[in-house]
mmCIF entry with sequence, helices, sheets and N, C-alpha, C, O atoms, coordinates in Angstrom:
data_MODEL
# 
_entry.id   MODEL 
# 
_entity.id                         1 
_entity.type                       polymer 
_entity.pdbx_number_of_molecules   1 
# 
_entity_poly.entity_id                      1 
_entity_poly.type                           'polypeptide(L)' 
_entity_poly.nstd_linkage                   no 
_entity_poly.nstd_monomer                   no 
_entity_poly.pdbx_seq_one_letter_code       MLSWHLPVLVGMTALAACLLSTGRLRRWHGDVLLGLYVAYWVVSFAVFGEAPVEAD 
_entity_poly.pdbx_seq_one_letter_code_can   MLSWHLPVLVGMTALAACLLSTGRLRRWHGDVLLGLYVAYWVVSFAVFGEAPVEAD 
_entity_poly.pdbx_strand_id                 A 
# 
loop_
_entity_poly_seq.entity_id 
_entity_poly_seq.num 
_entity_poly_seq.mon_id 
_entity_poly_seq.hetero 
1 1  MET n 
1 2  LEU n 
1 3  SER n 
1 4  TRP n 
1 5  HIS n 
1 6  LEU n 
1 7  PRO n 
1 8  VAL n 
1 9  LEU n 
1 10 VAL n 
1 11 GLY n 
1 12 MET n 
1 13 THR n 
1 14 ALA n 
1 15 LEU n 
1 16 ALA n 
1 17 ALA n 
1 18 CYS n 
1 19 LEU n 
1 20 LEU n 
1 21 SER n 
1 22 THR n 
1 23 GLY n 
1 24 ARG n 
1 25 LEU n 
1 26 ARG n 
1 27 ARG n 
1 28 TRP n 
1 29 HIS n 
1 30 GLY n 
1 31 ASP n 
1 32 VAL n 
1 33 LEU n 
1 34 LEU n 
1 35 GLY n 
1 36 LEU n 
1 37 TYR n 
1 38 VAL n 
1 39 ALA n 
1 40 TYR n 
1 41 TRP n 
1 42 VAL n 
1 43 VAL n 
1 44 SER n 
1 45 PHE n 
1 46 ALA n 
1 47 VAL n 
1 48 PHE n 
1 49 GLY n 
1 50 GLU n 
1 51 ALA n 
1 52 PRO n 
1 53 VAL n 
1 54 GLU n 
1 55 ALA n 
1 56 ASP n 
# 
_struct_asym.id          A 
_struct_asym.entity_id   1 
# 
loop_
_struct_conf.conf_type_id 
_struct_conf.id 
_struct_conf.pdbx_PDB_helix_id 
_struct_conf.beg_label_comp_id 
_struct_conf.beg_label_asym_id 
_struct_conf.beg_label_seq_id 
_struct_conf.pdbx_beg_PDB_ins_code 
_struct_conf.end_label_comp_id 
_struct_conf.end_label_asym_id 
_struct_conf.end_label_seq_id 
_struct_conf.pdbx_end_PDB_ins_code 
_struct_conf.beg_auth_comp_id 
_struct_conf.beg_auth_asym_id 
_struct_conf.beg_auth_seq_id 
_struct_conf.end_auth_comp_id 
_struct_conf.end_auth_asym_id 
_struct_conf.end_auth_seq_id 
_struct_conf.pdbx_PDB_helix_class 
_struct_conf.details 
_struct_conf.pdbx_PDB_helix_length 
HELX_P HELX_P1 AA1 HIS A 5  ? LEU A 20 ? HIS A 5  LEU A 20 1 ? 16 
HELX_P HELX_P2 AA2 ARG A 27 ? VAL A 47 ? ARG A 27 VAL A 47 1 ? 21 
# 
_struct_conf_type.id          HELX_P 
_struct_conf_type.criteria    ? 
_struct_conf_type.reference   ? 
# 
loop_
_atom_site.group_PDB 
_atom_site.id 
_atom_site.type_symbol 
_atom_site.label_atom_id 
_atom_site.label_alt_id 
_atom_site.label_comp_id 
_atom_site.label_asym_id 
_atom_site.label_entity_id 
_atom_site.label_seq_id 
_atom_site.pdbx_PDB_ins_code 
_atom_site.Cartn_x 
_atom_site.Cartn_y 
_atom_site.Cartn_z 
_atom_site.occupancy 
_atom_site.B_iso_or_equiv 
_atom_site.pdbx_formal_charge 
_atom_site.auth_seq_id 
_atom_site.auth_comp_id 
_atom_site.auth_asym_id 
_atom_site.auth_atom_id 
_atom_site.pdbx_PDB_model_num 
ATOM 1   N N  . MET A 1 1  ? 0.872   -1.143  0.022   1.00 0.00 ? 1  MET A N  1 
ATOM 2   C CA . MET A 1 1  ? 0.121   -0.033  -0.026  1.00 0.00 ? 1  MET A CA 1 
ATOM 3   C C  . MET A 1 1  ? 0.877   1.225   0.001   1.00 0.00 ? 1  MET A C  1 
ATOM 4   O O  . MET A 1 1  ? 0.731   2.092   -0.860  1.00 0.00 ? 1  MET A O  1 
ATOM 5   N N  . LEU A 1 2  ? 1.664   1.320   0.968   1.00 0.00 ? 2  LEU A N  1 
ATOM 6   C CA . LEU A 1 2  ? 2.501   2.553   1.055   1.00 0.00 ? 2  LEU A CA 1 
ATOM 7   C C  . LEU A 1 2  ? 3.723   2.756   0.125   1.00 0.00 ? 2  LEU A C  1 
ATOM 8   O O  . LEU A 1 2  ? 4.294   3.832   -0.054  1.00 0.00 ? 2  LEU A O  1 
ATOM 9   N N  . SER A 1 3  ? 4.035   1.603   -0.424  1.00 0.00 ? 3  SER A N  1 
ATOM 10  C CA . SER A 1 3  ? 5.153   1.708   -1.457  1.00 0.00 ? 3  SER A CA 1 
ATOM 11  C C  . SER A 1 3  ? 4.650   1.883   -2.868  1.00 0.00 ? 3  SER A C  1 
ATOM 12  O O  . SER A 1 3  ? 5.426   2.299   -3.727  1.00 0.00 ? 3  SER A O  1 
ATOM 13  N N  . TRP A 1 4  ? 3.400   1.591   -3.158  1.00 0.00 ? 4  TRP A N  1 
ATOM 14  C CA . TRP A 1 4  ? 2.975   1.742   -4.537  1.00 0.00 ? 4  TRP A CA 1 
ATOM 15  C C  . TRP A 1 4  ? 1.745   2.630   -4.587  1.00 0.00 ? 4  TRP A C  1 
ATOM 16  O O  . TRP A 1 4  ? 1.814   3.640   -5.287  1.00 0.00 ? 4  TRP A O  1 
ATOM 17  N N  . HIS A 1 5  ? 0.662   2.376   -3.944  1.00 0.00 ? 5  HIS A N  1 
ATOM 18  C CA . HIS A 1 5  ? -0.666  3.082   -4.150  1.00 0.00 ? 5  HIS A CA 1 
ATOM 19  C C  . HIS A 1 5  ? -0.503  4.541   -3.579  1.00 0.00 ? 5  HIS A C  1 
ATOM 20  O O  . HIS A 1 5  ? -0.901  5.506   -4.231  1.00 0.00 ? 5  HIS A O  1 
ATOM 21  N N  . LEU A 1 6  ? 0.089   4.678   -2.351  1.00 0.00 ? 6  LEU A N  1 
ATOM 22  C CA . LEU A 1 6  ? 0.137   6.081   -1.937  1.00 0.00 ? 6  LEU A CA 1 
ATOM 23  C C  . LEU A 1 6  ? 0.963   7.077   -2.756  1.00 0.00 ? 6  LEU A C  1 
ATOM 24  O O  . LEU A 1 6  ? 0.535   8.205   -3.002  1.00 0.00 ? 6  LEU A O  1 
ATOM 25  N N  . PRO A 1 7  ? 2.177   6.630   -3.179  1.00 0.00 ? 7  PRO A N  1 
ATOM 26  C CA . PRO A 1 7  ? 2.888   7.516   -4.041  1.00 0.00 ? 7  PRO A CA 1 
ATOM 27  C C  . PRO A 1 7  ? 2.216   7.864   -5.340  1.00 0.00 ? 7  PRO A C  1 
ATOM 28  O O  . PRO A 1 7  ? 2.297   8.993   -5.824  1.00 0.00 ? 7  PRO A O  1 
ATOM 29  N N  . VAL A 1 8  ? 1.568   6.900   -5.883  1.00 0.00 ? 8  VAL A N  1 
ATOM 30  C CA . VAL A 1 8  ? 0.756   7.143   -7.224  1.00 0.00 ? 8  VAL A CA 1 
ATOM 31  C C  . VAL A 1 8  ? -0.451  8.087   -6.826  1.00 0.00 ? 8  VAL A C  1 
ATOM 32  O O  . VAL A 1 8  ? -0.731  9.043   -7.548  1.00 0.00 ? 8  VAL A O  1 
ATOM 33  N N  . LEU A 1 9  ? -1.054  7.855   -5.849  1.00 0.00 ? 9  LEU A N  1 
ATOM 34  C CA . LEU A 1 9  ? -2.232  8.743   -5.423  1.00 0.00 ? 9  LEU A CA 1 
ATOM 35  C C  . LEU A 1 9  ? -1.680  10.239  -5.223  1.00 0.00 ? 9  LEU A C  1 
ATOM 36  O O  . LEU A 1 9  ? -2.303  11.185  -5.706  1.00 0.00 ? 9  LEU A O  1 
ATOM 37  N N  . VAL A 1 10 ? -0.478  10.426  -4.487  1.00 0.00 ? 10 VAL A N  1 
ATOM 38  C CA . VAL A 1 10 ? -0.031  11.742  -4.232  1.00 0.00 ? 10 VAL A CA 1 
ATOM 39  C C  . VAL A 1 10 ? 0.408   12.306  -5.559  1.00 0.00 ? 10 VAL A C  1 
ATOM 40  O O  . VAL A 1 10 ? 0.154   13.488  -5.787  1.00 0.00 ? 10 VAL A O  1 
ATOM 41  N N  . GLY A 1 11 ? 1.070   11.549  -6.495  1.00 0.00 ? 11 GLY A N  1 
ATOM 42  C CA . GLY A 1 11 ? 1.598   12.125  -7.691  1.00 0.00 ? 11 GLY A CA 1 
ATOM 43  C C  . GLY A 1 11 ? 0.439   12.490  -8.614  1.00 0.00 ? 11 GLY A C  1 
ATOM 44  O O  . GLY A 1 11 ? 0.465   13.570  -9.203  1.00 0.00 ? 11 GLY A O  1 
ATOM 45  N N  . MET A 1 12 ? -0.580  11.637  -8.767  1.00 0.00 ? 12 MET A N  1 
ATOM 46  C CA . MET A 1 12 ? -1.780  11.972  -9.567  1.00 0.00 ? 12 MET A CA 1 
ATOM 47  C C  . MET A 1 12 ? -2.548  13.153  -9.098  1.00 0.00 ? 12 MET A C  1 
ATOM 48  O O  . MET A 1 12 ? -3.124  13.895  -9.894  1.00 0.00 ? 12 MET A O  1 
ATOM 49  N N  . THR A 1 13 ? -2.563  13.346  -7.715  1.00 0.00 ? 13 THR A N  1 
ATOM 50  C CA . THR A 1 13 ? -3.347  14.373  -7.123  1.00 0.00 ? 13 THR A CA 1 
ATOM 51  C C  . THR A 1 13 ? -2.538  15.700  -7.471  1.00 0.00 ? 13 THR A C  1 
ATOM 52  O O  . THR A 1 13 ? -3.130  16.698  -7.882  1.00 0.00 ? 13 THR A O  1 
ATOM 53  N N  . ALA A 1 14 ? -1.203  15.668  -7.295  1.00 0.00 ? 14 ALA A N  1 
ATOM 54  C CA . ALA A 1 14 ? -0.389  16.801  -7.545  1.00 0.00 ? 14 ALA A CA 1 
ATOM 55  C C  . ALA A 1 14 ? -0.395  17.174  -9.088  1.00 0.00 ? 14 ALA A C  1 
ATOM 56  O O  . ALA A 1 14 ? -0.425  18.360  -9.416  1.00 0.00 ? 14 ALA A O  1 
ATOM 57  N N  . LEU A 1 15 ? -0.370  16.249  -9.953  1.00 0.00 ? 15 LEU A N  1 
ATOM 58  C CA . LEU A 1 15 ? -0.523  16.618  -11.361 1.00 0.00 ? 15 LEU A CA 1 
ATOM 59  C C  . LEU A 1 15 ? -1.888  17.126  -11.631 1.00 0.00 ? 15 LEU A C  1 
ATOM 60  O O  . LEU A 1 15 ? -1.946  18.095  -12.389 1.00 0.00 ? 15 LEU A O  1 
ATOM 61  N N  . ALA A 1 16 ? -2.963  16.670  -11.171 1.00 0.00 ? 16 ALA A N  1 
ATOM 62  C CA . ALA A 1 16 ? -4.356  17.163  -11.349 1.00 0.00 ? 16 ALA A CA 1 
ATOM 63  C C  . ALA A 1 16 ? -4.363  18.555  -10.808 1.00 0.00 ? 16 ALA A C  1 
ATOM 64  O O  . ALA A 1 16 ? -4.863  19.430  -11.514 1.00 0.00 ? 16 ALA A O  1 
ATOM 65  N N  . ALA A 1 17 ? -3.835  18.886  -9.565  1.00 0.00 ? 17 ALA A N  1 
ATOM 66  C CA . ALA A 1 17 ? -3.912  20.153  -9.045  1.00 0.00 ? 17 ALA A CA 1 
ATOM 67  C C  . ALA A 1 17 ? -3.132  21.096  -9.929  1.00 0.00 ? 17 ALA A C  1 
ATOM 68  O O  . ALA A 1 17 ? -3.603  22.214  -10.136 1.00 0.00 ? 17 ALA A O  1 
ATOM 69  N N  . CYS A 1 18 ? -1.927  20.727  -10.493 1.00 0.00 ? 18 CYS A N  1 
ATOM 70  C CA . CYS A 1 18 ? -1.116  21.579  -11.326 1.00 0.00 ? 18 CYS A CA 1 
ATOM 71  C C  . CYS A 1 18 ? -1.905  21.885  -12.562 1.00 0.00 ? 18 CYS A C  1 
ATOM 72  O O  . CYS A 1 18 ? -1.924  23.040  -12.986 1.00 0.00 ? 18 CYS A O  1 
ATOM 73  N N  . LEU A 1 19 ? -2.595  20.870  -13.201 1.00 0.00 ? 19 LEU A N  1 
ATOM 74  C CA . LEU A 1 19 ? -3.366  21.122  -14.369 1.00 0.00 ? 19 LEU A CA 1 
ATOM 75  C C  . LEU A 1 19 ? -4.574  22.008  -14.125 1.00 0.00 ? 19 LEU A C  1 
ATOM 76  O O  . LEU A 1 19 ? -4.925  22.834  -14.967 1.00 0.00 ? 19 LEU A O  1 
ATOM 77  N N  . LEU A 1 20 ? -5.209  21.837  -12.975 1.00 0.00 ? 20 LEU A N  1 
ATOM 78  C CA . LEU A 1 20 ? -6.320  22.712  -12.630 1.00 0.00 ? 20 LEU A CA 1 
ATOM 79  C C  . LEU A 1 20 ? -5.887  24.110  -12.307 1.00 0.00 ? 20 LEU A C  1 
ATOM 80  O O  . LEU A 1 20 ? -6.647  25.041  -12.577 1.00 0.00 ? 20 LEU A O  1 
ATOM 81  N N  . SER A 1 21 ? -4.730  24.324  -11.752 1.00 0.00 ? 21 SER A N  1 
ATOM 82  C CA . SER A 1 21 ? -4.276  25.620  -11.409 1.00 0.00 ? 21 SER A CA 1 
ATOM 83  C C  . SER A 1 21 ? -4.053  26.641  -12.584 1.00 0.00 ? 21 SER A C  1 
ATOM 84  O O  . SER A 1 21 ? -3.839  27.831  -12.354 1.00 0.00 ? 21 SER A O  1 
ATOM 85  N N  . THR A 1 22 ? -4.113  26.119  -13.856 1.00 0.00 ? 22 THR A N  1 
ATOM 86  C CA . THR A 1 22 ? -3.973  26.930  -14.970 1.00 0.00 ? 22 THR A CA 1 
ATOM 87  C C  . THR A 1 22 ? -5.275  27.645  -15.238 1.00 0.00 ? 22 THR A C  1 
ATOM 88  O O  . THR A 1 22 ? -5.301  28.589  -16.028 1.00 0.00 ? 22 THR A O  1 
ATOM 89  N N  . GLY A 1 23 ? -6.424  27.202  -14.567 1.00 0.00 ? 23 GLY A N  1 
ATOM 90  C CA . GLY A 1 23 ? -7.637  27.916  -14.640 1.00 0.00 ? 23 GLY A CA 1 
ATOM 91  C C  . GLY A 1 23 ? -8.381  27.430  -15.865 1.00 0.00 ? 23 GLY A C  1 
ATOM 92  O O  . GLY A 1 23 ? -9.509  27.886  -16.051 1.00 0.00 ? 23 GLY A O  1 
ATOM 93  N N  . ARG A 1 24 ? -7.869  26.539  -16.737 1.00 0.00 ? 24 ARG A N  1 
ATOM 94  C CA . ARG A 1 24 ? -8.532  26.138  -17.843 1.00 0.00 ? 24 ARG A CA 1 
ATOM 95  C C  . ARG A 1 24 ? -8.111  24.669  -18.190 1.00 0.00 ? 24 ARG A C  1 
ATOM 96  O O  . ARG A 1 24 ? -6.953  24.379  -18.491 1.00 0.00 ? 24 ARG A O  1 
ATOM 97  N N  . LEU A 1 25 ? -9.099  23.797  -18.129 1.00 0.00 ? 25 LEU A N  1 
ATOM 98  C CA . LEU A 1 25 ? -8.776  22.381  -18.510 1.00 0.00 ? 25 LEU A CA 1 
ATOM 99  C C  . LEU A 1 25 ? -9.047  22.194  -19.956 1.00 0.00 ? 25 LEU A C  1 
ATOM 100 O O  . LEU A 1 25 ? -10.023 22.671  -20.535 1.00 0.00 ? 25 LEU A O  1 
ATOM 101 N N  . ARG A 1 26 ? -8.124  21.471  -20.502 1.00 0.00 ? 26 ARG A N  1 
ATOM 102 C CA . ARG A 1 26 ? -8.235  21.194  -21.996 1.00 0.00 ? 26 ARG A CA 1 
ATOM 103 C C  . ARG A 1 26 ? -8.400  19.649  -22.073 1.00 0.00 ? 26 ARG A C  1 
ATOM 104 O O  . ARG A 1 26 ? -8.162  18.917  -21.112 1.00 0.00 ? 26 ARG A O  1 
ATOM 105 N N  . ARG A 1 27 ? -8.859  19.172  -23.386 1.00 0.00 ? 27 ARG A N  1 
ATOM 106 C CA . ARG A 1 27 ? -9.112  17.800  -23.548 1.00 0.00 ? 27 ARG A CA 1 
ATOM 107 C C  . ARG A 1 27 ? -7.802  16.968  -23.222 1.00 0.00 ? 27 ARG A C  1 
ATOM 108 O O  . ARG A 1 27 ? -7.871  15.925  -22.571 1.00 0.00 ? 27 ARG A O  1 
ATOM 109 N N  . TRP A 1 28 ? -6.695  17.439  -23.667 1.00 0.00 ? 28 TRP A N  1 
ATOM 110 C CA . TRP A 1 28 ? -5.362  16.717  -23.505 1.00 0.00 ? 28 TRP A CA 1 
ATOM 111 C C  . TRP A 1 28 ? -5.042  16.467  -22.076 1.00 0.00 ? 28 TRP A C  1 
ATOM 112 O O  . TRP A 1 28 ? -4.400  15.463  -21.768 1.00 0.00 ? 28 TRP A O  1 
ATOM 113 N N  . HIS A 1 29 ? -5.484  17.390  -21.107 1.00 0.00 ? 29 HIS A N  1 
ATOM 114 C CA . HIS A 1 29 ? -5.311  17.231  -19.760 1.00 0.00 ? 29 HIS A CA 1 
ATOM 115 C C  . HIS A 1 29 ? -6.050  16.029  -19.325 1.00 0.00 ? 29 HIS A C  1 
ATOM 116 O O  . HIS A 1 29 ? -5.461  15.177  -18.660 1.00 0.00 ? 29 HIS A O  1 
ATOM 117 N N  . GLY A 1 30 ? -7.324  15.889  -19.655 1.00 0.00 ? 30 GLY A N  1 
ATOM 118 C CA . GLY A 1 30 ? -8.079  14.715  -19.332 1.00 0.00 ? 30 GLY A CA 1 
ATOM 119 C C  . GLY A 1 30 ? -7.579  13.445  -19.932 1.00 0.00 ? 30 GLY A C  1 
ATOM 120 O O  . GLY A 1 30 ? -7.681  12.389  -19.309 1.00 0.00 ? 30 GLY A O  1 
ATOM 121 N N  . ASP A 1 31 ? -7.013  13.511  -21.183 1.00 0.00 ? 31 ASP A N  1 
ATOM 122 C CA . ASP A 1 31 ? -6.430  12.377  -21.895 1.00 0.00 ? 31 ASP A CA 1 
ATOM 123 C C  . ASP A 1 31 ? -5.100  11.850  -21.104 1.00 0.00 ? 31 ASP A C  1 
ATOM 124 O O  . ASP A 1 31 ? -4.810  10.657  -21.007 1.00 0.00 ? 31 ASP A O  1 
ATOM 125 N N  . VAL A 1 32 ? -4.374  12.876  -20.580 1.00 0.00 ? 32 VAL A N  1 
ATOM 126 C CA . VAL A 1 32 ? -3.153  12.571  -19.743 1.00 0.00 ? 32 VAL A CA 1 
ATOM 127 C C  . VAL A 1 32 ? -3.594  11.841  -18.539 1.00 0.00 ? 32 VAL A C  1 
ATOM 128 O O  . VAL A 1 32 ? -3.099  10.750  -18.255 1.00 0.00 ? 32 VAL A O  1 
ATOM 129 N N  . LEU A 1 33 ? -4.539  12.423  -17.795 1.00 0.00 ? 33 LEU A N  1 
ATOM 130 C CA . LEU A 1 33 ? -4.978  11.832  -16.464 1.00 0.00 ? 33 LEU A CA 1 
ATOM 131 C C  . LEU A 1 33 ? -5.499  10.455  -16.749 1.00 0.00 ? 33 LEU A C  1 
ATOM 132 O O  . LEU A 1 33 ? -5.133  9.492   -16.075 1.00 0.00 ? 33 LEU A O  1 
ATOM 133 N N  . LEU A 1 34 ? -6.332  10.352  -17.722 1.00 0.00 ? 34 LEU A N  1 
ATOM 134 C CA . LEU A 1 34 ? -7.009  9.024   -17.943 1.00 0.00 ? 34 LEU A CA 1 
ATOM 135 C C  . LEU A 1 34 ? -6.054  8.002   -18.327 1.00 0.00 ? 34 LEU A C  1 
ATOM 136 O O  . LEU A 1 34 ? -6.168  6.850   -17.908 1.00 0.00 ? 34 LEU A O  1 
ATOM 137 N N  . GLY A 1 35 ? -5.047  8.392   -19.164 1.00 0.00 ? 35 GLY A N  1 
ATOM 138 C CA . GLY A 1 35 ? -3.908  7.483   -19.571 1.00 0.00 ? 35 GLY A CA 1 
ATOM 139 C C  . GLY A 1 35 ? -3.073  7.021   -18.396 1.00 0.00 ? 35 GLY A C  1 
ATOM 140 O O  . GLY A 1 35 ? -2.658  5.867   -18.291 1.00 0.00 ? 35 GLY A O  1 
ATOM 141 N N  . LEU A 1 36 ? -2.848  8.000   -17.507 1.00 0.00 ? 36 LEU A N  1 
ATOM 142 C CA . LEU A 1 36 ? -2.015  7.605   -16.263 1.00 0.00 ? 36 LEU A CA 1 
ATOM 143 C C  . LEU A 1 36 ? -2.802  6.628   -15.449 1.00 0.00 ? 36 LEU A C  1 
ATOM 144 O O  . LEU A 1 36 ? -2.279  5.637   -14.940 1.00 0.00 ? 36 LEU A O  1 
ATOM 145 N N  . TYR A 1 37 ? -4.138  6.940   -15.331 1.00 0.00 ? 37 TYR A N  1 
ATOM 146 C CA . TYR A 1 37 ? -4.993  6.106   -14.465 1.00 0.00 ? 37 TYR A CA 1 
ATOM 147 C C  . TYR A 1 37 ? -5.055  4.563   -15.037 1.00 0.00 ? 37 TYR A C  1 
ATOM 148 O O  . TYR A 1 37 ? -4.985  3.621   -14.247 1.00 0.00 ? 37 TYR A O  1 
ATOM 149 N N  . VAL A 1 38 ? -5.176  4.379   -16.308 1.00 0.00 ? 38 VAL A N  1 
ATOM 150 C CA . VAL A 1 38 ? -5.218  3.146   -16.961 1.00 0.00 ? 38 VAL A CA 1 
ATOM 151 C C  . VAL A 1 38 ? -3.810  2.399   -16.795 1.00 0.00 ? 38 VAL A C  1 
ATOM 152 O O  . VAL A 1 38 ? -3.727  1.196   -16.547 1.00 0.00 ? 38 VAL A O  1 
ATOM 153 N N  . ALA A 1 39 ? -2.749  3.225   -16.955 1.00 0.00 ? 39 ALA A N  1 
ATOM 154 C CA . ALA A 1 39 ? -1.376  2.741   -16.699 1.00 0.00 ? 39 ALA A CA 1 
ATOM 155 C C  . ALA A 1 39 ? -1.257  2.176   -15.274 1.00 0.00 ? 39 ALA A C  1 
ATOM 156 O O  . ALA A 1 39 ? -0.653  1.127   -15.050 1.00 0.00 ? 39 ALA A O  1 
ATOM 157 N N  . TYR A 1 40 ? -1.831  2.884   -14.350 1.00 0.00 ? 40 TYR A N  1 
ATOM 158 C CA . TYR A 1 40 ? -1.772  2.492   -12.946 1.00 0.00 ? 40 TYR A CA 1 
ATOM 159 C C  . TYR A 1 40 ? -2.388  1.130   -12.667 1.00 0.00 ? 40 TYR A C  1 
ATOM 160 O O  . TYR A 1 40 ? -1.865  0.303   -11.921 1.00 0.00 ? 40 TYR A O  1 
ATOM 161 N N  . TRP A 1 41 ? -3.646  0.936   -13.378 1.00 0.00 ? 41 TRP A N  1 
ATOM 162 C CA . TRP A 1 41 ? -4.345  -0.319  -13.309 1.00 0.00 ? 41 TRP A CA 1 
ATOM 163 C C  . TRP A 1 41 ? -3.570  -1.360  -13.922 1.00 0.00 ? 41 TRP A C  1 
ATOM 164 O O  . TRP A 1 41 ? -3.453  -2.429  -13.323 1.00 0.00 ? 41 TRP A O  1 
ATOM 165 N N  . VAL A 1 42 ? -3.020  -1.183  -15.048 1.00 0.00 ? 42 VAL A N  1 
ATOM 166 C CA . VAL A 1 42 ? -2.329  -2.169  -15.805 1.00 0.00 ? 42 VAL A CA 1 
ATOM 167 C C  . VAL A 1 42 ? -1.057  -2.597  -15.018 1.00 0.00 ? 42 VAL A C  1 
ATOM 168 O O  . VAL A 1 42 ? -0.817  -3.800  -14.915 1.00 0.00 ? 42 VAL A O  1 
ATOM 169 N N  . VAL A 1 43 ? -0.233  -1.677  -14.460 1.00 0.00 ? 43 VAL A N  1 
ATOM 170 C CA . VAL A 1 43 ? 0.818   -1.939  -13.652 1.00 0.00 ? 43 VAL A CA 1 
ATOM 171 C C  . VAL A 1 43 ? 0.430   -2.713  -12.401 1.00 0.00 ? 43 VAL A C  1 
ATOM 172 O O  . VAL A 1 43 ? 1.079   -3.690  -12.027 1.00 0.00 ? 43 VAL A O  1 
ATOM 173 N N  . SER A 1 44 ? -0.635  -2.259  -11.767 1.00 0.00 ? 44 SER A N  1 
ATOM 174 C CA . SER A 1 44 ? -1.090  -2.978  -10.554 1.00 0.00 ? 44 SER A CA 1 
ATOM 175 C C  . SER A 1 44 ? -1.416  -4.405  -10.798 1.00 0.00 ? 44 SER A C  1 
ATOM 176 O O  . SER A 1 44 ? -1.039  -5.263  -10.000 1.00 0.00 ? 44 SER A O  1 
ATOM 177 N N  . PHE A 1 45 ? -2.150  -4.723  -11.944 1.00 0.00 ? 45 PHE A N  1 
ATOM 178 C CA . PHE A 1 45 ? -2.489  -6.044  -12.249 1.00 0.00 ? 45 PHE A CA 1 
ATOM 179 C C  . PHE A 1 45 ? -1.220  -6.856  -12.658 1.00 0.00 ? 45 PHE A C  1 
ATOM 180 O O  . PHE A 1 45 ? -1.165  -8.044  -12.342 1.00 0.00 ? 45 PHE A O  1 
ATOM 181 N N  . ALA A 1 46 ? -0.246  -6.299  -13.314 1.00 0.00 ? 46 ALA A N  1 
ATOM 182 C CA . ALA A 1 46 ? 0.961   -6.843  -13.864 1.00 0.00 ? 46 ALA A CA 1 
ATOM 183 C C  . ALA A 1 46 ? 1.874   -7.331  -12.657 1.00 0.00 ? 46 ALA A C  1 
ATOM 184 O O  . ALA A 1 46 ? 2.355   -8.462  -12.582 1.00 0.00 ? 46 ALA A O  1 
ATOM 185 N N  . VAL A 1 47 ? 2.036   -6.346  -11.753 1.00 0.00 ? 47 VAL A N  1 
ATOM 186 C CA . VAL A 1 47 ? 2.937   -6.544  -10.671 1.00 0.00 ? 47 VAL A CA 1 
ATOM 187 C C  . VAL A 1 47 ? 2.299   -7.247  -9.503  1.00 0.00 ? 47 VAL A C  1 
ATOM 188 O O  . VAL A 1 47 ? 2.892   -8.194  -8.986  1.00 0.00 ? 47 VAL A O  1 
ATOM 189 N N  . PHE A 1 48 ? 1.205   -6.873  -9.084  1.00 0.00 ? 48 PHE A N  1 
ATOM 190 C CA . PHE A 1 48 ? 0.549   -7.416  -7.900  1.00 0.00 ? 48 PHE A CA 1 
ATOM 191 C C  . PHE A 1 48 ? -0.493  -8.571  -8.158  1.00 0.00 ? 48 PHE A C  1 
ATOM 192 O O  . PHE A 1 48 ? -0.859  -9.377  -7.302  1.00 0.00 ? 48 PHE A O  1 
ATOM 193 N N  . GLY A 1 49 ? -0.891  -8.530  -9.392  1.00 0.00 ? 49 GLY A N  1 
ATOM 194 C CA . GLY A 1 49 ? -1.902  -9.614  -9.807  1.00 0.00 ? 49 GLY A CA 1 
ATOM 195 C C  . GLY A 1 49 ? -3.332  -9.490  -9.353  1.00 0.00 ? 49 GLY A C  1 
ATOM 196 O O  . GLY A 1 49 ? -4.147  -10.411 -9.409  1.00 0.00 ? 49 GLY A O  1 
ATOM 197 N N  . GLU A 1 50 ? -3.576  -8.257  -8.892  1.00 0.00 ? 50 GLU A N  1 
ATOM 198 C CA . GLU A 1 50 ? -4.939  -8.029  -8.429  1.00 0.00 ? 50 GLU A CA 1 
ATOM 199 C C  . GLU A 1 50 ? -5.216  -6.469  -8.628  1.00 0.00 ? 50 GLU A C  1 
ATOM 200 O O  . GLU A 1 50 ? -4.349  -5.637  -8.896  1.00 0.00 ? 50 GLU A O  1 
ATOM 201 N N  . ALA A 1 51 ? -6.512  -6.230  -8.458  1.00 0.00 ? 51 ALA A N  1 
ATOM 202 C CA . ALA A 1 51 ? -7.028  -4.845  -8.558  1.00 0.00 ? 51 ALA A CA 1 
ATOM 203 C C  . ALA A 1 51 ? -6.608  -3.972  -7.428  1.00 0.00 ? 51 ALA A C  1 
ATOM 204 O O  . ALA A 1 51 ? -6.617  -4.472  -6.303  1.00 0.00 ? 51 ALA A O  1 
ATOM 205 N N  . PRO A 1 52 ? -6.238  -2.722  -7.581  1.00 0.00 ? 52 PRO A N  1 
ATOM 206 C CA . PRO A 1 52 ? -5.818  -1.903  -6.646  1.00 0.00 ? 52 PRO A CA 1 
ATOM 207 C C  . PRO A 1 52 ? -7.030  -1.428  -5.583  1.00 0.00 ? 52 PRO A C  1 
ATOM 208 O O  . PRO A 1 52 ? -7.285  -0.243  -5.366  1.00 0.00 ? 52 PRO A O  1 
ATOM 209 N N  . VAL A 1 53 ? -7.620  -2.378  -5.056  1.00 0.00 ? 53 VAL A N  1 
ATOM 210 C CA . VAL A 1 53 ? -8.687  -2.025  -4.075  1.00 0.00 ? 53 VAL A CA 1 
ATOM 211 C C  . VAL A 1 53 ? -8.593  -3.042  -2.821  1.00 0.00 ? 53 VAL A C  1 
ATOM 212 O O  . VAL A 1 53 ? -8.091  -4.162  -2.913  1.00 0.00 ? 53 VAL A O  1 
ATOM 213 N N  . GLU A 1 54 ? -9.075  -2.566  -1.781  1.00 0.00 ? 54 GLU A N  1 
ATOM 214 C CA . GLU A 1 54 ? -9.022  -3.443  -0.530  1.00 0.00 ? 54 GLU A CA 1 
ATOM 215 C C  . GLU A 1 54 ? -10.064 -4.493  -0.549  1.00 0.00 ? 54 GLU A C  1 
ATOM 216 O O  . GLU A 1 54 ? -11.193 -4.204  -0.946  1.00 0.00 ? 54 GLU A O  1 
ATOM 217 N N  . ALA A 1 55 ? -9.776  -5.682  -0.153  1.00 0.00 ? 55 ALA A N  1 
ATOM 218 C CA . ALA A 1 55 ? -10.747 -6.734  -0.059  1.00 0.00 ? 55 ALA A CA 1 
ATOM 219 C C  . ALA A 1 55 ? -11.046 -7.033  1.423   1.00 0.00 ? 55 ALA A C  1 
ATOM 220 O O  . ALA A 1 55 ? -10.171 -7.496  2.156   1.00 0.00 ? 55 ALA A O  1 
ATOM 221 N N  . ASP A 1 56 ? -12.258 -6.769  1.843   1.00 0.00 ? 56 ASP A N  1 
ATOM 222 C CA . ASP A 1 56 ? -12.725 -7.006  3.225   1.00 0.00 ? 56 ASP A CA 1 
ATOM 223 C C  . ASP A 1 56 ? -13.180 -8.389  3.499   1.00 0.00 ? 56 ASP A C  1 
ATOM 224 O O  . ASP A 1 56 ? -13.589 -8.695  4.619   1.00 0.00 ? 56 ASP A O  1 
# 
């Protein structure tokens, strides 16, 4: 959790905040964020073999 999911969460949040700080979101901003989110899921499945969610 702390070695993969948290750093990705912090990085994606920082990137989203940076893009939002410009005052104008463009389509490519959304494309970048969506692409990174898909990459996060792919890496999570490839490395950990499971979805990046908690199972209770």
